[in-house]
Structures are given as C-alpha cells and as structure tokens.
C-alpha positions in Angstrom: 115.9 17.1 19.2 113.2 16.5 21.8 113.4 13.2 23.5 109.7 12.7 22.9 110.3 11.8 19.2 109.8 8.3 18.2 112.6 6.4 16.3 110.7 6.9 13.0 110.4 10.7 13.5 114.0 11.0 14.6 115.2 9.2 11.4 112.9 11.4 9.3 114.3 14.6 10.8 117.8 13.4 10.2 117.0 12.8 6.5 115.5 16.3 6.1 118.6 17.9 7.6 120.9 15.8 5.4 119.0 16.8 2.3 119.1 20.5 3.3 122.9 20.4 3.7 123.2 18.7 0.3 121.1 21.3 -1.4 123.3 24.1 0.1 126.4 22.4 -1.1 124.9 22.3 -4.6 123.7 25.9 -4.5 120.1 24.7 -4.9 118.7 26.0 -1.6 116.3 28.4 -3.4 114.2 25.6 -4.9 113.0 25.4 -8.6 114.2 28.9 -9.4 117.8 27.7 -8.8 117.4 25.5 -11.9 116.2 28.3 -14.1 112.5 27.5 -13.9 110.2 30.6 -14.2 106.9 30.5 -12.3 103.8 30.5 -14.6 102.1 33.8 -14.4 98.4 34.0 -14.0 96.5 34.6 -17.3 95.9 38.2 -17.8 92.2 39.1 -17.8 90.7 40.4 -21.0 90.6 44.2 -21.3 87.4 45.8 -20.3 86.7 47.0 -23.8 86.8 43.4 -25.1 84.2 42.2 -22.7 80.6 42.1 -23.9 78.7 45.1 -22.6 76.4 43.8 -19.8 72.8 44.8 -20.1 71.0 46.4 -17.3 67.8 44.8 -18.3 66.8 41.7 -16.3 64.3 39.0 -17.2 60.8 40.4 -16.6 59.6 39.7 -13.1 56.0 39.5 -11.8 54.8 42.8 -10.4 54.6 42.8 -6.6 51.9 44.8 -4.8 53.1 47.0 -2.0 52.2 45.8 1.5 49.8 47.9 3.5 49.0 48.1 7.2 45.9 46.1 6.5 48.0 43.3 4.9 50.3 43.3 7.9 47.4 43.1 10.2 45.9 40.2 8.4 49.2 38.3 8.3 49.8 38.8 12.0 46.3 37.5 12.7 46.8 34.5 10.5 50.2 33.7 12.0 48.8 33.6 15.5 45.9 31.5 14.3 48.0 29.1 12.4 50.4 28.7 15.3 47.5 27.3 17.4 46.5 24.9 14.6 50.1 23.6 14.2 50.0 22.5 17.8 46.8 20.6 17.3 47.1 16.9 16.7 44.9 13.9 17.5 47.3 12.9 20.3 47.1 16.4 22.0 43.3 16.3 21.7 43.1 12.9 23.4 41.4 13.1 26.8 43.3 12.0 29.9 41.8 8.8 31.2 40.9 8.7 34.9 42.6 5.6 36.4 39.8 5.4 39.0 36.9 5.6 36.5 34.0 3.1 37.0 32.9 0.6 34.3 29.9 2.8 33.6 32.1 5.9 33.1 34.5 3.9 30.9 31.6 2.6 28.7 30.3 6.1 28.3 33.7 7.5 27.5 34.3 4.9 24.8 30.9 5.5 23.4 31.6 9.2 23.1 35.0 8.6 21.5 33.4 6.2 19.0 30.8 8.7 18.1 33.4 11.4 17.7 35.6 9.2 15.5 32.5 8.4 13.4 31.8 12.1 12.9 35.4 12.9 12.0 35.3 10.1 9.4 32.1 11.5 7.9 33.7 14.9 7.8 36.8 13.5 6.2 34.8 11.7 3.5 32.7 14.8 2.9 35.9 16.9 2.4 37.2 14.3 0.0 34.0 14.5 -2.0 34.0 18.3 -2.0 37.6 18.2 -3.3 36.7 15.8 -6.0 33.8 17.9 -7.2 35.9 21.0 -7.0 38.5 19.5 -9.3 35.9 18.5 -12.0 35.5 20.5 -15.2 32.9 23.3 -14.9 29.8 22.9 -17.0 27.7 25.7 -15.6 27.8 29.4 -16.3 30.5 31.1 -14.2 30.5 34.9 -13.4 33.6 36.9 -14.2 34.2 37.6 -10.6 34.8 33.9 -10.0 37.3 33.7 -12.9 39.5 36.5 -11.7 42.4 35.5 -9.6 41.7 37.7 -6.6 44.5 37.5 -4.1 42.5 39.4 -1.4 39.6 36.9 -1.8 42.1 34.0 -1.3 43.4 35.6 1.8 39.9 36.0 3.2 39.2 32.4 2.4 42.3 31.2 4.2 41.4 33.4 7.2 37.9 31.9 7.4 39.3 28.4 7.2 41.8 29.0 10.0 39.2 30.7 12.1 36.9 27.7 11.9 39.8 25.5 12.7 40.4 27.4 15.9 36.8 27.0 16.9 37.0 23.3 16.5 40.2 23.3 18.5 38.5 25.1 21.3 35.6 22.7 21.3 37.8 19.7 21.5 39.8 21.2 24.4 36.7 22.2 26.3 35.4 18.6 26.1 38.7 17.5 27.6 38.0 19.6 30.8 41.1 21.7 30.2 41.2 24.8 32.4 43.4 26.6 30.0 41.2 25.8 27.1 38.1 27.0 29.0 39.8 30.3 29.6 40.7 30.7 25.9 37.2 29.7 24.9 35.6 32.3 27.2 37.9 35.0 25.7 37.1 33.9 22.1 33.3 33.8 22.6 30.9 30.9 22.0 31.3 28.7 19.0 29.3 29.6 15.9 25.9 27.9 15.6 24.6 26.5 12.3 22.4 29.6 11.9 25.3 31.9 12.7 27.5 30.1 10.2 24.8 30.4 7.5 24.4 34.1 8.1 28.2 34.5 8.0 28.3 32.6 4.7 25.6 34.9 3.3 27.6 37.9 4.3 30.8 36.5 2.8 28.9 35.7 -0.4 27.6 39.2 -0.6 31.0 40.6 0.1 32.5 38.5 -2.7 29.7 39.4 -5.1 30.8 43.1 -5.1 32.6 44.1 -8.3 36.2 44.5 -7.5 38.2 47.4 -9.1 40.2 44.8 -11.0 37.0 43.3 -12.5 35.5 46.7 -13.2 38.7 47.8 -15.1 38.6 44.7 -17.3 34.9 45.2 -18.0 35.4 48.8 -18.9 38.3 48.0 -21.2 36.4 45.3 -23.2 33.2 47.2 -23.4 34.9 50.0 -25.4 36.4 47.7 -28.1 35.1 47.4 -31.6 35.7 45.1 -34.6 38.5 46.1 -36.9 37.7 46.9 -40.5 38.6 44.1 -43.0 38.1 45.6 -46.4 39.5 43.6 -49.3 42.6 45.0 -50.9 42.5 46.5 -54.4 44.7 43.6 -55.8 47.0 46.0 -57.6 50.3 44.6 -59.0 52.5 46.3 -56.5 53.8 43.2 -54.7 57.5 44.3 -54.7 56.7 47.8 -53.4 54.4 46.5 -50.7 57.0 43.9 -49.6 59.6 46.6 -49.4 57.3 48.7 -47.3 56.7 45.8 -45.0 60.4 45.0 -44.7 61.4 48.7 -43.9 58.8 48.8 -41.1 59.4 45.4 -39.7 63.2 45.6 -39.5 62.7 48.6 -37.1 60.6 46.6 -34.7 61.9 46.3 -31.1 60.8 45.0 -27.7 58.5 47.8 -26.3 56.7 45.9 -23.5 57.2 42.7 -21.5 55.1 41.0 -18.8 54.5 37.7 -17.2 50.9 37.5 -18.2 50.2 33.8 -17.4 51.4 31.6 -14.6 52.5 28.7 -16.9 53.5 27.9 -20.4 51.6 29.8 -23.2 49.7 27.3 -25.4 47.7 29.7 -27.6 47.1 33.4 -28.2 45.0 35.8 -30.2 45.1 39.5 -31.0 41.8 41.2 -30.3 40.3 42.4 -33.7 40.0 46.0 -32.5 42.2 47.9 -34.9 42.8 50.8 -32.5 44.1 48.8 -29.5 46.8 46.4 -28.6 44.8 43.8 -26.6 46.2 40.3 -26.3 44.7 37.1 -25.0 46.9 34.2 -23.9 45.8 30.7 -23.0 48.2 28.8 -20.7 48.9 25.2 -19.7 46.6 25.2 -16.6 43.4 26.6 -18.1 44.1 30.3 -17.3 43.3 33.0 -19.8 45.6 36.0 -19.5 44.5 39.4 -20.9 47.2 41.9 -21.5 47.0 45.6 -22.4 50.7 46.2 -22.9 50.4 50.0 -23.6 48.4 50.8 -20.6 49.8 53.5 -18.2 52.3 52.3 -15.6 50.7 51.7 -12.2 51.4 54.4 -9.6 53.5 52.1 -7.4 56.1 51.7 -10.2 56.6 55.4 -10.8 58.8 55.7 -7.7 61.1 52.8 -8.7 64.4 53.4 -10.4 65.0 52.7 -14.1 66.6 49.3 -13.6 63.6 48.0 -11.7 61.2 49.5 -14.2 63.1 47.7 -17.0 62.6 44.3 -15.4 59.1 44.9 -14.1 55.8 43.9 -15.8 54.7 46.5 -18.2 51.1 47.5 -19.1 48.2 46.0 -17.3 47.0 42.4 -17.3 44.2 40.2 -15.9 44.0 36.5 -15.3 40.8 34.5 -15.6 40.6 30.8 -14.6 38.3 30.0 -17.5 38.8 26.2 -17.6 38.8 24.1 -14.4 40.6 22.3 -12.7 43.8 24.4 -12.8 46.0 21.5 -14.0 47.6 20.3 -17.2 44.3 18.6 -18.0 42.8 22.0 -18.7 45.4 23.5 -21.1 43.8 26.1 -23.4 44.5 24.8 -26.9 42.8 27.5 -28.9 41.7 31.2 -28.4 39.5 32.9 -31.0 37.2 35.8 -31.6 34.1 35.8 -33.8 34.3 38.5 -36.5 30.8 39.8 -35.5 31.3 39.9 -31.8 34.1 41.9 -30.3 33.0 41.5 -26.7 33.2 37.7 -26.3 36.2 35.4 -26.5 36.0 31.7 -27.3 38.4 29.1 -25.8 38.9 25.4 -26.2 40.7 23.2 -23.7 42.0 19.8 -23.0 39.2 19.4 -20.4 37.1 18.5 -23.5 35.1 21.7 -23.4 34.6 25.0 -25.4 33.6 28.1 -23.5 32.5 31.6 -24.4 33.3 34.4 -22.0 31.0 37.4 -22.5 32.5 40.6 -21.1 29.2 42.6 -21.5 27.3 40.2 -19.3 30.4 39.1 -17.2 29.6 35.4 -17.6 31.5 32.4 -18.9 29.2 29.9 -20.6 30.0 26.4 -21.7 29.1 25.8 -25.4 30.3 22.2 -25.9 31.6 19.3 -23.8 32.5 15.9 -24.9 33.6 12.9 -22.8 37.3 11.9 -22.9 38.1 13.5 -26.3 40.7 16.3 -26.1 39.8 19.3 -28.2 42.8 20.6 -30.2 41.4 23.5 -32.1 38.2 25.0 -33.7 37.2 27.5 -36.3 34.0 29.5 -37.2 32.0 29.0 -40.3 31.3 32.1 -42.5 28.0 33.5 -43.8 29.8 35.9 -46.2 33.4 36.8 -46.8 35.0 37.9 -43.5 31.7 37.5 -41.5 31.6 34.6 -39.1 28.5 32.4 -38.8 27.0 30.5 -35.9 28.7 27.2 -36.6 31.9 25.7 -35.2 34.2 23.0 -36.7 36.1 21.3 -34.0 39.1 19.0 -34.2 40.2 16.5 -31.5 43.0 14.2 -30.5 41.3 11.0 -31.7 41.2 12.0 -35.4 37.7 13.4 -35.5 36.2 16.7 -36.7 32.9 17.8 -35.1 30.3 20.2 -36.4 28.4 22.3 -33.8 25.5 24.7 -34.6 25.3 27.3 -31.8 21.6 28.0 -32.7 20.5 24.4 -32.1 20.9 22.0 -29.2 24.4 21.0 -28.5 23.3 17.4 -28.6 22.6 17.8 -32.3 26.4 18.0 -33.0 27.9 15.6 -35.5 31.4 14.1 -35.4 33.2 12.7 -38.5 36.2 10.4 -38.1 38.5 11.8 -40.8 41.6 10.0 -39.6 42.0 6.4 -38.6 43.3 7.2 -35.2 45.8 10.0 -35.4 45.3 13.4 -33.8 44.0 16.3 -36.0 45.8 19.2 -34.3 44.4 22.1 -36.3 41.5 23.0 -38.5 41.0 26.2 -40.6 38.0 27.1 -42.6 38.3 29.2 -45.7 37.1 32.7 -44.7 35.7 33.5 -48.1 33.8 30.4 -49.4 33.1 28.9 -45.9 33.3 25.2 -46.9 37.0 24.5 -47.7 38.3 23.0 -44.5 42.0 22.3 -43.8 42.8 19.5 -41.4 46.4 19.0 -40.1 47.0 15.6 -38.8 49.7 13.5 -37.0 49.4 11.0 -39.8 51.7 13.4 -41.7 49.0 14.7 -44.1 47.3 18.0 -44.7 43.8 17.4 -46.2 41.4 19.8 -47.8 37.7 18.8 -47.1 34.5 20.1 -48.5 32.2 20.6 -45.5 29.1 20.7 -47.7 29.7 17.1 -48.7 30.2 16.1 -45.0 27.0 17.7 -43.9 25.2 16.0 -46.8 26.0 12.6 -45.4 23.0 10.7 -44.0 22.8 10.8 -40.2 24.0 7.6 -38.5 21.6 5.5 -36.6 21.9 4.2 -33.1 25.3 5.6 -32.3 24.4 6.9 -28.9 24.4 4.9 -25.7 21.2 3.6 -24.0 21.7 6.1 -21.1 21.7 9.1 -23.4 20.3 12.2 -21.7 19.3 15.2 -23.9 19.6 17.5 -20.9 23.1 16.3 -19.8 26.1 18.7 -20.0 28.2 16.1 -21.7 27.4 15.8 -25.4 27.2 12.4 -27.3 27.5 13.6 -30.9 26.2 11.6 -33.8 29.2 9.6 -34.9 30.2 8.9 -38.5 33.1 6.5 -38.5 36.0 6.4 -40.9 34.6 3.5 -43.0 31.4 5.4 -43.6 33.3 8.5 -44.8 35.5 6.3 -47.1 32.4 4.6 -48.5 30.7 8.0 -49.1 33.7 9.1 -51.2 34.0 6.0 -53.3 33.7 6.5 -57.1 30.7 4.6 -58.4 28.5 4.7 -61.5 24.9 4.0 -62.2 23.1 3.6 -65.5 20.0 5.6 -66.4 18.8 4.4 -69.7 21.8 4.4 -72.0 23.9 6.9 -70.0 26.3 6.2 -67.1 26.2 8.6 -64.2 28.6 9.0 -61.3 27.0 8.6 -57.9 30.1 8.9 -55.7 31.1 12.0 -53.7 34.7 12.2 -54.7 34.7 16.0 -54.1 34.4 15.4 -50.4 38.2 15.2 -50.1 39.4 18.0 -52.4 43.1 17.4 -52.0 45.8 16.2 -49.7 49.6 16.5 -49.3 51.9 14.2 -47.4 54.6 15.8 -45.2 57.7 14.2 -43.8 56.4 14.1 -40.2 53.4 15.3 -38.2 51.7 18.4 -39.5 51.4 20.9 -36.6 49.1 23.4 -38.2 47.8 24.9 -41.5 45.9 28.1 -42.0 44.1 30.0 -44.7 45.0 33.7 -45.2 42.2 36.4 -45.1 41.8 36.2 -48.9 41.1 32.5 -48.9 43.6 31.8 -51.6 46.8 31.1 -49.7 47.8 28.4 -47.2 50.8 28.0 -44.9 51.6 24.8 -43.1 54.3 23.8 -40.6 55.6 20.3 -39.9 58.1 18.4 -37.7 60.1 17.7 -40.9 61.5 21.2 -40.4 59.7 22.8 -43.3 57.3 25.6 -43.9 55.1 25.1 -47.0 53.1 27.7 -48.9 50.2 27.1 -51.3 48.6 29.6 -53.8 45.1 28.4 -54.8 43.2 31.0 -56.9 39.4 31.0 -56.4 38.8 29.4 -59.8 40.5 26.2 -58.7 38.3 25.9 -55.6 34.9 26.5 -57.2 34.4 23.1 -59.1 32.8 20.4 -57.0 35.6 17.9 -57.6 39.1 17.0 -56.4 41.9 19.5 -57.2 44.1 18.4 -60.1 47.1 19.4 -58.1 47.6 20.2 -54.4 51.4 20.7 -54.5 52.9 23.5 -52.4 54.4 26.4 -54.3 57.2 27.1 -51.9 59.1 25.2 -49.2 61.2 27.0 -46.5 63.7 25.3 -44.2 62.8 26.1 -40.6 63.8 24.4 -37.3 60.6 23.0 -35.7 62.1 20.5 -33.2 60.5 22.1 -30.1 60.8 19.0 -27.9 58.7 18.3 -24.8 58.9 21.6 -22.9 58.1 24.1 -25.7 54.8 24.7 -27.3 54.8 23.4 -30.9 55.4 26.2 -33.4 52.6 27.4 -35.6 52.8 29.7 -38.6 49.9 32.2 -38.6 48.7 34.7 -41.2 48.2 38.4 -40.4 44.6 39.3 -40.5 45.4 42.7 -42.0 43.7 42.3 -45.4 44.9 45.7 -46.6 48.6 44.8 -46.5 50.6 42.3 -48.7 50.0 38.8 -47.2 52.5 37.8 -44.5 52.7 35.5 -41.5 54.6 35.1 -38.3 56.3 32.1 -36.7 58.5 31.4 -33.7 62.1 30.3 -34.0 64.2 27.9 -31.9 66.9 30.7 -31.8 64.7 32.9 -29.7 63.5 35.1 -32.5 60.2 35.9 -34.1 60.2 35.6 -37.9 58.0 37.4 -40.4 57.6 36.0 -43.9 55.9 37.2 -47.0 53.4 35.1 -48.9 56.0 34.1 -51.5 58.4 32.9 -48.8 60.7 35.9 -48.6 62.0 36.6 -45.1 60.9 40.1 -44.1 62.4 40.3 -40.6 63.9 38.2 -37.8 63.1 40.0 -34.6 65.5 39.2 -31.8 66.8 40.8 -28.6 69.3 38.6 -26.7 69.5 41.0 -23.8 65.8 40.8 -23.0 64.7 37.5 -24.5 66.4 34.2 -23.5 63.6 31.7 -24.4 61.9 30.4 -27.5 59.0 32.7 -28.6 56.9 29.7 -29.6 53.4 31.4 -29.8 53.1 34.4 -32.1 50.4 36.8 -33.5 50.3 40.0 -35.5 48.2 43.1 -35.1 45.0 43.0 -37.3 45.6 46.5 -38.7 49.2 47.7 -38.0 52.1 46.0 -40.0 54.6 47.2 -37.4 53.1 45.3 -34.4 53.5 41.7 -33.3 53.4 39.8 -30.1 54.8 36.5 -28.7 54.8 34.3 -25.7 57.1 31.6 -24.2 57.1 28.5 -22.0 57.2 30.5 -18.7 54.2 32.7 -19.4 56.3 35.8 -20.3 54.9 37.7 -23.2 56.4 40.4 -25.4 55.1 43.2 -27.6 57.2 44.2 -30.6 56.8 47.5 -32.4 58.7 50.0 -34.5 57.1 52.9 -32.6 58.4 54.3 -29.4 55.6 53.8 -26.8 
C-alpha cells in the first residue's frame, strides 16, 4: 500500500480485503446473484397497437404572414434606430461642466438646465394626459379603419415614434457641443420644424385614411349579406319525425373549420341572420369584435404548406375590430346582436358601460348609449310585429336595473327601472311575438317575467337627475325609478265607485317568477314566443311551454312552473365564460337549442328536453366550448368559442 495513506485509510483498505477473502471462502464473490436473487427486469413497454393513435392535428395556431423584403428593411431600420435610443439616458445627455467656467457662465448654464428640465416635465405631464385620454371609453363616431387592427399601421407608428426620438437625441447631443453628435446631425439633416411636423402629420393621416385591402374585403363581404327568411312553421303534429330528422343530421356534425378569431376569451357571439352564409361575430374580453368567415377560400400563402401545417392553421378569413375602448377587461363585450330589419349593422354592449352600432355600409361605429359606472350585461330589441325588430332597446345592468332606450328620441330620455334590490340582472329577453313579455335573469336566483307595457305606463319620476345634468353630454343620466316605486306600483289595492269595488293596482306588471337554486345565468324566448330555456349555477337547464292564450290576459300567470328540468354541469369557475343555453332562430325546424358543456362538447337539445347530439372531438378540441350559436337556416350548422379566442364551426357537410 502507498505510504501516503493515513491510518484511517489503511485500516479501511485492510477491512475491504478481509471481506473480499471471506466472500470468496463462502462462494459469494458474485454478489446478490450468488444467493439466488434475480434482477428485476424493466417493465416491458405496451405494444404499439395498444397505444392510442396519435393525431396529426395540433391546436389551431394564429396565421402568420410571410415576411417580405419591405418588412426586413423596416425591421433593420427600426433596429438601428432603437439601438441609438437604448444608449440614450439623462446621464449620457448631461453636459460636461467646464472646471474653469466663470460665475456668469455657471449661472447661464444652470438657467438653461432649469428651463430644459421644466420643458421635459411639461412634456412628461402632457404625455401622461394623452395616455389617460387614450384609455378612456370612446363616445364619438369611429371610422372602420380605426377599428381594424392593422399591423402595418402599428409598424409605421412605431417607426415615426423612434424617428422623432432620434431627432431629440441629436438635438440634445448638439447642445452638449459633441463633435460626434454634430457629424451625425449633419448626416441626418436638420430637425423638423413645427410646420414640417404638421405637414408630415397631414401626410400620415392621408396615408392612414386610404382604405386598406383588409378593410375593403370586410366591407365587400358585409354589403352583400341579406336577412334570412323567418316564416312561421305550419305547426303540424310531426314532432317525432322532425326530431328524428334533427338527430340524424346533427349526429353527423364534425369540426370543419377552426381559427383563433379573437385575442382573448370569447364572452359573446352571434350568427349573422343571412341564411346563405356562415358569418360569425365574436366579442372578447378586451372589447375586440372578431368577424369570421370560416368557409372563405384558403389564403394563397397557405396553399404551399404541407397537410400537417394546414390542419393546425387558421381556416377561413377573419377580421378584428377594436369596437370598445380601452382594450382592457373593463371593455369586455357582453352581448352581440343584429336587428331583424338591418343586416348591415351589428350592435354590441360592453362593460365600458356603452352600447355601440357598427354600420358596415357607412364604415362608422356610433355610440348609442353610455351610462356612468353601471356595467351593461345584455340587451334586446323590441318588436313592432312578430319577427320584426323595432327601434327600442331593453338593457340590463350589473346593479339590478333594466333600462328602456328609444333610438328615435334623445338618449337622455332613457328610463331605468330598478327591478332587483341590488343583484345583477345578467340577461334580458323580449318575446319576439308580443313584444312586451320581458324575461329578466338575476343573481338573486330568480327568473322573472315582466310586462313592459306596465313599466312604461308608470309615471315619470321627478328630480332624479343631478344639478349638473347636461342634455348634450355623452354620458346619459336616465330617469330613475327605484325598487320601492316599482313595488308600490304593483301593490293590490281597491277603490269604491258607488256601490262597486274596483282594483287600482297593477299586479300584472310582474306576470310570473320562478326561484332557482343559485344565480340564473340566462333565459331566452324561442322564435315562436311560447317556449323558454333557462340555465343556472344549480346545474340545471329548465324549459317552459307557455301557449299564447296564457300570455294574453293582463294579469299574473296562474302557474310559472317549468315543464322540464335537465341535469347539466354549469360550474364554469373564474376562467371560463358562464354557459348560456340559446335557441336556434330557425323557425322552420322543430325548436332546439345549443349549450356548452364542461366536458369540452357542444350539446343540442330539443324543446322537450331530449338530447339530440353531443358534438365532441378530443383530438382537435381541448377546452370548454362555453359560447355557442346555431345557424339561422341550416339545422346541421353550429359554432362555438372558448376562453383563448379559438372558435370552431361544426357541420355535417364536407366543406
């Protein structure tokens, strides 16, 4: 053994040698195998046939535009410009102080620095004010070109900002008597004057005012649409045959198109009423309206890609409009609707407390209604005749109120009725036939049926507006009718005229109500105005059947009990849009509705509660399809959207 070993190591080596000799004497020198132990073999992998077939389809990815030489040129310019700006700090811009300067020079220098600091502070405060105003909700008319998310325009904007930053950089360096800066300034040319900046701004505005190909394609698409026919069905007693027809078509429905239409979670959606197109409108969490034509031809740049990339790429064509502003969760689009007499305008409500109409014939988005600090949850149109929308809106809000707005009158003539003590009314639906039976779904666990004729007949309240009320202001101060006044109006009372007693109460204002186990998310009338479907957090779908004869008398209903209850998981949690069951607007088919499911499927039910189809594709869909809608004319078309902005078109036809 080496003499360098310590006493401890020497004893350790001796013990090892003694143990080895002992094992040899006992014939155990081969370790555990000498005692009969068998090494544990690695678990055999499952046969390839037993493994689940792996799909080639990937989650749909946003379409990427090919880079061009122009893009590369812009990026290279921006990178060089931004490199200069990254080197610019207040410390590097500080002038070198001459140690031999006179008191007069020092006083002059300090005066210039103080003036420069004052100008910088003014500019900083002005920038803060501009940012604050830019993040306020829009109340003026906005052209369509401003709503479109134009990536090229954003690039131009960034380039203009960086160019002006370089000009300020050169001015600061020139004031510091830097020879290198002077050389750079002479190469770059003189700084822009105020007049030159104004001319440049006019040129940029004129450039931005040009109609882009994206905007023109959207305008062309929506100018060609029309309203779908909504003839009443013959009412023949062929329910079973019609349901069987629905089921046979719906069970064949598959995913035919996918796209990431919006940037964020889908909050609301609507099928365009044109019966010959599949045109879908989605409202997302940040005030963006996505318009999707899922069956549009594939763009040229995708034709060259292989099948795997095509399967995971956006399909169809879509546009994104920033209708509500600012682009934050304060502007979530809560409701999207079309008027049945105007196919060229879409109406949207938002948590920015506004309702807007985007007219695609004029290319303008106009604000119709704005209320201060009251989140708008939904709205619906009045009707002048069955299936024909009128010019009035009924609007629900998060403070338990329902407002009435006549689009023909001043917005400041709007009236607001407090129909719940304080709980949110999340959904309103007006009967499409009689035009006065209003469903209100509330967080107080009730679904109530109101008569809007009785509400409008209430005397107008006095002095409910503030002393600073301005009839020309964008924000509306509606005439408020509080909860106590509504309750007093409905009280049963009698008066005597001679020897006869006569009721003077308006008990027919509230026609009926039904208590649910938990908050009622939504309730809607079907196109015939005789059926209702509601959905609640008590995990139940409820269906009502109310023939017209029960709605005609001006009195409370004798019974408002649901005819059918269906178990349905509605526990969406915080990150999924609450589920809503919505009727198909196809009046020629047997009534049916669609609803999302927590197991990533889209379910279709008949009006009697029978499940017609549960559409699911685990290979292509891995998220809850919370928001759903069905085609207004075809029974084999439906669409859905999820929390990431990805949208799906289902159809039984190969497209």
